[in-house]
C-alpha positions in Angstrom: 46.6 -45.8 8.0 50.3 -44.8 7.7 49.8 -42.1 10.4 48.2 -44.5 12.8 51.1 -46.9 12.3 53.7 -44.1 12.7 52.1 -43.2 16.0 52.6 -46.8 17.3 56.3 -46.9 16.6 59.4 -44.8 17.1 62.4 -44.9 14.9 65.6 -45.8 16.7 69.2 -44.5 16.0 69.7 -47.4 13.5 66.6 -46.5 11.6 64.5 -49.4 12.8 60.9 -49.0 13.9 60.4 -49.9 17.6 56.9 -50.4 19.0 56.2 -47.6 21.5 55.0 -50.2 24.0 58.6 -51.6 24.0 60.2 -48.3 24.8 60.8 -47.5 28.5 58.8 -44.6 29.8 62.0 -42.6 30.7 63.3 -43.1 27.2 60.0 -41.7 25.8 60.2 -38.7 28.2 63.8 -38.1 27.1 62.8 -38.3 23.4 59.9 -35.9 23.9 62.2 -33.5 25.9 64.9 -33.5 23.2 62.6 -33.2 20.2 60.7 -30.4 21.9 64.0 -28.5 22.7 65.2 -29.1 19.1 61.9 -27.8 17.7 62.4 -24.6 19.7 66.0 -24.4 18.7 65.1 -24.6 15.0 62.5 -21.9 15.4 65.1 -19.7 17.1 67.7 -20.4 14.4 65.2 -19.4 11.7 64.4 -16.2 13.6 68.1 -15.4 13.8 68.6 -16.0 10.1 65.8 -13.5 9.3 67.3 -11.0 11.8 70.7 -11.3 10.2 69.2 -10.7 6.8 67.4 -7.6 8.1 70.7 -6.3 9.5 72.4 -6.9 6.2 69.8 -5.0 4.3 69.8 -2.1 6.7 73.6 -1.9 6.4 73.4 -2.1 2.6 70.8 0.7 2.6 72.9 2.9 4.7 76.0 2.3 2.6 74.0 3.1 -0.6 72.8 6.3 1.0 76.2 7.2 2.2 77.8 6.5 -1.2 75.1 8.7 -2.9 75.9 11.5 -0.5 79.6 11.3 -0.9 79.7 10.4 -4.6 81.6 7.2 -3.9 80.8 4.0 -5.8 81.7 1.3 -3.3 82.1 1.0 0.5 83.7 -1.8 2.5 86.8 -3.8 1.9 87.6 -5.9 -1.1 85.5 -8.7 0.4 82.6 -6.5 1.5 83.8 -6.0 5.1 82.6 -2.9 6.8 82.3 -1.4 10.3 79.8 1.2 11.3 80.2 3.0 14.6 77.6 5.1 16.5 78.3 8.8 16.8 79.1 8.4 20.5 81.4 5.4 19.8 79.5 3.1 22.2 78.3 0.7 19.5 79.8 -0.9 16.4 78.1 -3.0 13.7 80.7 -5.1 11.9 79.9 -7.0 8.7 82.6 -9.5 8.0 82.5 -11.9 5.1 84.4 -15.1 5.6 86.3 -16.9 2.8 85.8 -20.7 2.6 89.0 -22.4 1.6 88.7 -25.8 0.1 91.5 -28.2 -0.7 91.4 -30.9 -3.3 93.7 -33.4 -4.8 95.8 -30.6 -6.4 97.2 -29.7 -2.9 98.5 -33.3 -2.6 100.1 -33.1 -6.0 101.7 -29.7 -5.1 103.0 -31.2 -1.9 104.6 -34.1 -3.7 106.3 -31.8 -6.2 107.6 -29.6 -3.4 108.8 -32.7 -1.5 110.6 -33.9 -4.6 112.3 -30.6 -5.1 113.5 -30.5 -1.5 114.8 -34.1 -1.7 116.9 -33.4 -4.8 
């Protein structure tokens, strides 16, 4: 019963259920086009996430093998950044790990203290 009811209504941007009969045909076509495009977009995003994971694993496998061959313990920068270049130099694979900086109320307190020092 709930599925039948859901098929008779569309939820609008305010979260209200609108009878499909009250929605203009062009608005229905736009809705179908946008939701179809977004469904494909989400599939592609998921495919790219899996591709990125596979690249990461392949780079890590290579680094482990290279470390074993050279006797080194760790490769990459302090944050795990590494660049691999093909023998002919035409291709580079760069793995860069971004830092996320978050500010909280302590930044405002520090700013007030600095401002106080400057003012005196």
